[in-house]
C-alpha positions in Angstrom: 67.6 12.9 66.8 68.1 11.6 63.3 66.2 13.2 60.4 63.0 11.4 59.2 63.5 9.1 56.2 62.6 10.9 53.0 61.7 9.5 49.6 60.4 11.2 46.5 59.7 10.2 42.9 57.4 10.9 39.9 55.0 8.0 39.5 53.7 7.1 36.0 49.9 6.6 36.2 49.3 5.8 32.5 47.9 9.0 31.1 49.2 11.2 34.0 52.2 11.4 36.2 52.4 12.7 39.7 55.3 13.7 41.9 55.1 12.6 45.6 57.3 12.8 48.6 57.2 10.7 51.8 58.8 11.5 55.1 59.0 9.6 58.4 58.2 6.0 59.3 54.8 4.4 59.8 53.9 4.0 63.5 50.9 4.0 65.8 49.4 7.2 64.3 47.5 7.1 61.0 49.6 8.0 58.0 48.9 11.5 56.6 48.3 12.5 52.9 48.4 16.3 52.3 46.7 18.4 49.6 48.4 21.7 49.0 46.5 24.9 48.2 45.8 26.5 44.9 48.9 27.4 43.0 51.0 25.5 45.6 53.2 22.4 45.7 54.9 20.0 48.1 57.2 22.8 49.0 54.4 24.5 50.8 54.5 21.8 53.5 58.2 22.3 54.2 57.7 23.6 57.7 54.8 21.3 58.7 56.1 18.1 57.2 59.2 17.5 59.5 57.1 18.1 62.6 54.6 15.4 61.6 57.3 13.1 60.2 59.0 13.0 63.6 55.9 11.2 64.9 54.8 9.1 62.0 54.7 9.0 58.2 53.5 11.8 55.9 52.9 11.9 52.2 52.8 15.1 50.1 52.2 15.4 46.4 51.9 17.8 43.5 48.6 17.9 41.7 48.8 17.6 37.9 50.2 20.9 36.6 51.6 21.9 40.0 55.1 21.7 41.3 57.0 19.0 39.4 53.9 17.1 38.3 53.3 17.6 34.6 50.0 18.9 33.3 47.7 16.4 31.7 44.6 16.7 29.5 42.0 15.9 32.2 41.5 19.3 33.7 41.3 20.6 37.3 37.9 19.4 38.5 37.6 17.6 41.8 36.4 14.5 39.9 39.5 14.4 37.7 41.8 15.1 40.7 40.2 12.3 42.8 40.6 9.9 39.9 44.3 10.7 39.6 44.9 10.6 43.3 43.2 7.2 43.6 45.6 5.8 41.1 48.6 7.3 43.0 47.3 5.9 46.3 47.2 2.5 44.7 51.0 2.7 44.2 51.9 4.4 47.5 53.1 2.4 50.5 50.5 4.2 52.6 48.8 2.7 55.5 45.0 2.8 55.3 42.9 4.3 56.5 44.9 7.5 56.4 44.2 11.1 57.3 43.8 13.7 54.6 45.0 17.3 55.2 43.7 19.9 52.8 45.0 23.5 52.8 42.8 26.2 51.2 41.6 24.9 47.8 43.2 21.5 48.8 40.5 21.2 51.5 37.8 20.8 48.7 39.9 18.1 46.9 40.4 16.3 50.3 36.6 16.3 51.0 35.8 15.0 47.5 38.3 12.2 47.8 37.1 11.2 51.3 33.5 11.1 50.0 34.4 9.0 47.0 36.7 6.6 48.9 35.3 6.6 52.5 36.9 3.4 53.6 40.4 4.7 52.8 40.1 7.7 55.0 40.2 7.9 58.8 39.6 11.6 59.1 40.1 15.0 57.4 42.0 18.1 58.5 40.6 21.3 56.9 43.4 23.9 57.1 41.7 27.2 56.4 40.0 25.3 53.6 37.8 26.9 50.9 34.1 26.3 51.7 31.8 25.1 49.0 29.6 28.1 49.5 32.3 30.8 49.6 31.9 33.2 46.7 35.3 34.3 45.4 35.0 37.9 44.2 36.6 39.2 41.0 38.8 41.4 43.1 40.2 38.3 44.9 41.1 36.7 41.6 42.7 39.9 40.4 44.8 40.2 43.6 45.8 36.6 43.2 46.9 37.1 39.6 48.8 40.2 40.5 50.7 38.4 43.2 51.4 35.5 40.9 52.9 37.7 38.3 55.0 39.6 40.9 56.4 36.4 42.3 57.2 35.1 38.8 59.0 38.3 37.9 60.9 38.5 41.2 62.1 34.9 40.8 63.2 35.2 37.2 64.8 38.7 37.6 67.0 37.7 40.5 65.3 40.3 42.8 64.0 37.6 45.1 67.5 36.2 45.6 68.9 39.7 46.3 66.2 40.3 48.9 66.9 36.9 50.5 70.5 37.9 51.0 69.7 41.4 52.3 67.1 40.1 54.7 69.7 37.9 56.4 68.7 34.6 54.7 65.8 34.1 57.1 64.5 31.3 55.0 66.8 28.2 54.8 68.5 27.8 51.5 66.8 24.6 50.4 63.3 25.9 51.1 64.1 29.2 49.4 65.5 27.5 46.3 62.4 25.4 46.1 60.3 28.5 45.9 62.5 30.0 43.3 62.3 26.9 41.1 58.5 26.9 41.4 57.9 30.6 40.8 60.4 31.0 38.0 59.0 28.1 35.9 57.6 29.2 32.5 54.5 26.9 33.3 53.9 28.5 36.7 51.5 31.3 35.6 49.4 29.3 33.1 49.0 26.4 35.5 48.1 28.5 38.5 45.6 30.5 36.4 44.0 27.3 35.2 43.6 25.9 38.7 42.3 29.1 40.2 39.7 29.6 37.5 38.5 26.0 38.1 37.5 26.7 41.8 33.8 27.1 41.1 33.8 23.8 39.3 35.6 22.1 42.2 33.1 23.7 44.7 30.2 22.3 42.6 31.8 18.8 42.5 32.2 18.7 46.2 28.7 20.1 46.9 27.2 17.4 44.8 29.1 14.6 46.4 30.0 15.7 49.9 28.0 18.7 51.1 28.3 17.4 54.7 31.3 15.8 56.4 31.0 12.1 57.0 34.4 11.5 58.6 35.9 12.9 61.9 37.2 16.3 60.8 39.4 19.0 62.4 39.2 22.5 61.1 42.2 24.8 61.7 41.5 28.4 60.8 43.5 31.6 60.5 42.9 34.1 63.3 43.7 37.2 61.2 43.1 38.7 57.8 46.3 39.7 55.9 44.7 43.2 55.4 41.9 45.1 57.1 40.0 45.2 53.8 39.8 41.3 53.9 38.3 41.1 57.3 34.8 40.6 55.9 36.1 37.6 53.9 37.7 36.1 57.0 34.4 36.5 58.9 32.4 34.9 56.1 34.7 31.9 55.9 34.5 31.5 59.7 30.7 31.4 59.5 30.7 28.9 56.7 33.1 26.6 58.7 30.9 26.9 61.8 27.9 25.7 59.8 29.9 22.8 58.3 31.5 21.7 61.6 28.3 21.7 63.7 27.1 18.7 61.8 30.5 16.9 61.7 30.8 13.4 63.3 32.3 12.6 66.7 35.9 13.5 67.3 35.5 16.6 65.1 36.6 20.0 66.3 37.7 23.5 65.3 40.6 25.7 66.4 41.8 29.2 65.5 45.5 30.0 65.2 45.7 33.5 66.8 47.8 35.9 64.8 48.1 33.8 61.7 46.6 34.7 58.4 45.8 32.4 55.5 49.3 32.5 54.1 51.4 32.5 57.3 49.6 29.3 58.6 52.1 27.4 56.4 54.8 30.0 55.6 55.8 31.2 59.1 57.5 28.7 61.3 55.8 29.6 64.6 52.3 29.2 63.0 53.3 26.2 61.0 54.5 24.4 64.1 51.2 25.3 65.9 49.3 23.9 62.9 51.4 20.7 62.9 50.8 20.2 66.7 47.0 20.6 66.2 47.2 17.9 63.4 49.1 15.6 65.8 46.4 16.1 68.5 43.8 15.0 66.0 45.9 12.0 64.8 46.3 10.9 68.5 42.5 11.2 69.1 41.9 8.9 66.1 44.6 6.4 67.1 43.1 6.1 70.6 39.6 5.2 69.5 
């Protein structure tokens, strides 16, 4: 089987520029547009994208200040992100209505866009998405910032590359080098901090415009907490998703990926493939309506 057709470029939107990537060919299934998580980039979809692209067309992009999209002066609110994304969508060869997939913080951005432009969206996939009512503790922010600094230091010092060799190169070179480029960038820490500190604003934006789901939606949740100390957070997020999905329109559903935590849903191949197959199931249900 030949590799899916891939195209990527940075699109000038006037006062902003966004990097996007497309893979695959349009077919019977809806096209897919993916929103990465907080501090992420298009590289985060490297395990899920090829599975989806084998069956249709998928678009990923870097939000302003993330990945290879330059920062602009309009901030990280959901309102600003939706305005930028709408301009990008105007220039993409994307088939409408499409399906939005939002991972973690990206789930909030996806919900806001779908509420603002309902006719463009066929459905939403919420991949362990951040709920509007989830209160992020100071300890969660501190842990995220520590991890961010550790990744930045490891990428710039060469330790990450040494560990990659010693571990038997379990991550393919192209994917690994993408992570090194992202984590070693001098703009990585300030951009990620800015995005994470804007989460409460994004939650408020979504709650104001889209407290309930108005499109068919598929929630894919992690089955495990990365640490025992985070089990309560996992349970809280599950309860909030249950409350959200119970009012979702027809064709909506919720699944749990056993053994996967929030990170490994996209970073470990076996879980990422499971996630991709759940997304494909949802796409097929929409296509058969």
